[in-house]
N, C-alpha and C positions, 0 to 999 in steps of 0.2 A: 458394341452394344447390340448389334443385330444377332450375333451368335448367342449372347447372353439371353436375349428375349426368346430366341428359338428354343434354347435349352429349357426355358421356363413356360413354354406354351401350355403344357398339360396343367401346370399349376394355375395359369391364367384362366383356363377353361373351367377348372374345378371351382375357382373363386366366383367366376361368372355364374355358374350353375347355382351355387349357394345363394348369391344375391337375387337372381331371378326367382328362385323358389321361396323367397320371402315376400309376402304381400306388403307393399309400402305405398299405397294410395295416399294422396296428400292429407286426407282427413283421418288416416290410420296412424295416429301418433306412435302407438306401440310398435307397429311394423317398421316405420321409418327409423325409429330409435334402435331397432335391432340391426338395421343396415348401418346406422351411425356407430353403434357399439363395435361392430365387426371392423369397420374402417378405422376407428379410433385405435383399437388394439394393434392393427397391422402397422399403422403409421408410427405408433409409439415404439413398436419393435424395430422400426427402421431408424430410431433415434431422433425422431422429430417431436416437437412440443405440440400437443393437441389441446386446444381450448374449446370447451363445450359451452354454447350459448343457449341456455335453457329457455324454452318457450312453454306457454300455458296451453295453447290450443294445438299448434302444429308440432312436428318433431323438432328436436334440438339441432341447431346448426353447429357445424364444426369449422374452426379455423386452425390451420396446420402450418407450422413454420419451423425453421431450423433453430435449435437451442443456441447455436453459435451466434446467431444474430438476434437474440431475444430482445435486445434494447434498441435495435434499429429496424427500419422498414425495408423488407425485401423489395426488389425492383419489379418482380413479375407476379401478377395475380392470375391464378388459375381458378376458374369457377365451374363447378358441376353441381347437379342436384340429385338428391337421393329419392325423391318422391316420384310416383307414377300416377296415371289417371285411372288405374284399375281398382275395382272394389275387392273387398275381403273375399277370399275363397277362390279367386281367379287362378292363383298359382297351383292350387290343388287340382283344379279342373284341367288346366293345360300347362303342366310344368315344363321346365327347360328341356329341350331336345335338339339334337343336331341331325340334319338330313340334307343330302345333296349340297354339301359344302355351305350350308347356312345353319345358323342357330336361331331357335324360336323360343318364345315365352314372353310373359308380360313384362314390358320395360326393358327387353333385351338390348334394344338399340337406343331407347330414350329413357334413361341413359346409363343403364347398368354396365354396359360394355365400356363406356367412358370412365366410370369409376375404377374399373380394373386397369384400363389403359393409363390413367394418371398415376396410379399407385406403382405400376411396373415401370413406367418411364422414370419415376423418382428412384426406384430400386436400381435401375440400370445406370443412372447417373451416379448413385452412391458407389456402385460396384467399380466404377473407373475413377473414383475419388475426384469427381468433377466439382469445381467451385460452384457450378450452376445449381447443385443440390441445395445450396444455402441461399440462393437468390430468388427462389420461388416461394410464394405463400399460396396455399390451397384453401379454398372456401367451398365447403360442401353444405348445401342448403336443403331445406325440407319442404318448401311450399311453392316451387317455381310453377308447377302446373295449375295453381289456382291464383296466379298473379303476383307471387313473391310478396304477399301481404306482410309477413313478419320479417322477411329477410332483406327487403329493399334497403332499409337504413343501414344494415350491416354491410351489404355489398358496397354501398356508396362510401361508407367509412373506411373499409379495407382498400378501396380503389384509390383513395387519396395518397398522393406521394408515389404511386406506382408509375413506372415508365411504360409498361405494356400490360394488356389484359388478354388472356387466352381463354376462350369459352368453349366448353366441351360438348355442346349439342352435336348430334351425329353429322357426319358429312352427308351431302345429298346422295341420292341413288347413283348419280354419275360420278361421285367422288369429289365434287366441288365443295369448297369451303365457303363460308358466308362472310361477305364484306359489308353488307348493308341490310338492315331490317326496317320495315315500316313500324312507326309508332302505333300505339293502340289506345283506344278509349272505350269506356263502357257507360251507358246511360240507361235510366229507366224513365219513360215518359208516362204520366198518369193523366187520364181524362175523367172528370166527374160530370155526369149529366143528371137527368131527372127521369125517374122511372114512371111508366104509365102502361096501361093495358093497350096492346097494339091493335086490338079490334074495337074496343068500346070507346076509348078516348085517346087516340094516338097524338092528337094535337096538344095534349098536356105534357107530353114527354119531350125530353131533350136527349137525343141519342149520343151517348159517349162513344159507341162503336163507329157511328158515322163520322164523328169528329176525328177519331183515331185514324180512320181510313184516309182522310185528307192529309193528316200529319205524316202517315207512312209514305205517301206519294211525294210530299215535299222533302222529307228526309232523304229518300232515295235519289232525288234530283241533285243532291249535293255531290254525288259520286262523279268522279272524273277519272276514268280508267287511265287515260294517257298521262295524267299528272301523278298517278299513284294514289289517288284518294278513293276510298270505298266506304260507303255507309250502308249497313245492312240491318234491317229490323228482323231479327231472327226468331223472336218469340212474341206472341200476342195473347191476351186473355181479356175476356169481358163478358158482360151480360149475366143474367140469371136464368132466363128461360126464353124459348123461341117466340113466345107471344107477349114478351115484355120489352118495352123500349128500354135499352140498357142505360143504367145510371152509373156505370163505371167500366173502364177499359184501360189496359196497360200494355206497353210495348217495351221489350228489351232491345237495346240498340248497340251494335258493335261498329266502331269506326277505325279505319286504318289510314295512315298518311305517311308521306315520305320525309317531310322536314318540319321543323318547329313552327315556321311561318304558316304552314298549312294547318297545323293543329289549332293555332290561334284563330284562323279564319273559320274553321269548322265549328269551334266553340261559339263564335259570334252568330253563325248561321243557325245553329241549334237553338240558341237563346231567342233569336228573332222568330223562328218558327213557333216556339213555345209561348211567345208573348201575345199571339193573336188567336182567334178562333174563327172557324167557318160556320159552325152551328151555334146560333144564338142561344145563350143560357148555359153553355158548357164552360168548364174551367180546365185549364191545362197547367200541369207542373212538370218540371224536369229535375232529375237528380242524377249525379254521376260526375265523372271526371276523366281526363286523360291519365291513364295509369301506367303507361310505358312510353317513354320518349323514343323518338326514332334513333336508330343506329345509322348515322350518316357516314358515307364513304368520304374521308377527308384526305388531305395530302399526307398526314401522319399515318393514316391507315394504309395508304398506298405504299409507303416506305416499309411498313411492317409486312405487307403482302409480298413485297419484293424479296425480303429476307426468307419468308416461308417458302416461296416458290423456288428460290435458289437452293434451299435445303432439299426440297422435293426433287429438284433436278439432279442433285448429287445422289439421291437415293433411287433415281430412275422412276419417280412418281410425278406424273404430269398434273400439277395443281392448277385448277381453274377456280375462279371465285364468282359468286353470284349474289343477287339480291333476293330476299324472300319477304313475304308478307306476314309470316308467323312471328310471334313475339318471343323474346328470350331475355335472360338476365344480362346479355351483352349490351342492351340498351343503356343500362345504368352507368357503367364506367365510360362508355362512349359519350354519353351526354355530359360527362365531367371533363371531356377533352382528352381522355386517355386513349392512345392508339389501341384499338380493339378488333380482334378477329374471332369469328365464331365458326362452328361446324368443324372443329378440330378433332372430333371423336372418330371412331371407326365408321366404315361405310355400311349403310343399311337402308331400310325403308319401311313404309306402311306403319309408321309410329301411331300409337293410340288405337291400333286395330288388332284383331285376333291373329292376323297373319304377319304381324311385325317381325322383322328379321334382321340379323347381323350377317354380313358377308364375312365368313370365317377367313378368307384369304386376305382380308384387309386388317385383321386384328394386329398382327405383328408389324406390318409396314406403317400403319398409322400411329402405333405406340412408339415406334422408332422415330418417325417424323416428329412427334411431339417432343420426345427426349432431346433430339438434336436441335429443334427450334429453341427450346429452353436454354440449351448450352450455347447456341449461337448468340442469342439475345443477352445472356449473362456475360459472355465474353466481351460483347460490344460495350456493355455497361461498365464492366471492370476495367477495360482498356481506357475508357474515358476518364475513370477515376484516377488511374495511374498517371495519365498525361496531365491531369489537373494538379496532381500532387508534385510532379516533377517540374 
């Protein structure tokens, strides 16, 4: 497979250039669907069945599987997303380019290189007539960067019955894959006060901003760095003029946590903070939820990691794993108890920035790693089936 991929490197880079030069921000339905249309055609040419899951607001999701197993569930789920964080016109301003053994452009590592990697891993498996080609189902989603609003249910549906989930977020800058992710929540806290002129009759006012200031301090005190808990009030807004006691103020709150027990505790604390006021005459309300469960490192995950690291060793790739605070779709199959590993895309860095890059030297090795991991897992599953029949 290594020779096959090397022979097709120019094709891989050409496809990557095409994908990077299409604007596909999460809210750009047309652009995401252009990516989806291109990937749909490629996978159909490969002989796979592609189902389009139409969406009204975001781009359409694609689920891809072998026609041979149309009536049964493949054992391996591979998840990648087609959307980026970049606005329309970004690709025209800074299109795909290669320089100093790196490729640059909007979404090049997060995660258009992974889209190419998955496709060519499947091509390589088909080229050697591997049964693993029929054991993988691929899910390409359109809204991961905005919280998987329309795709979460589909991811969870496709994860059911799977033995393993492989998620194609990029590898870390040092090449590490991801074995654990913190869960994530998003809340909006609103304070209603009473307006008054701050010079003439300040005593008649009830400052929403003052109350919000107390709440921000209380919320930040939930943070416990050692335990992996972090609460951040990232956006605030309030008041109408500098000489008016503010009658309204709001805060946008991001929470991160390591396990489900912590999530429940955080929710209780936020509710308690919102139930009382420090400034008499103000009212507080809270809206929001935990929108991504944690991806916890379990014994099943450890066993999957062992397989991946063993394949890496055979390819002379030293695979390390790490925990990260960033969210991804890996949380959803992991929360269902499916052994899940993330960060299986090529190596790169600076995602969501203008200097986002792909390490070109990692493109072939990480695609080969993915293909051989799929084959190893499929053989493990198929051997078990054979033993159970005999």
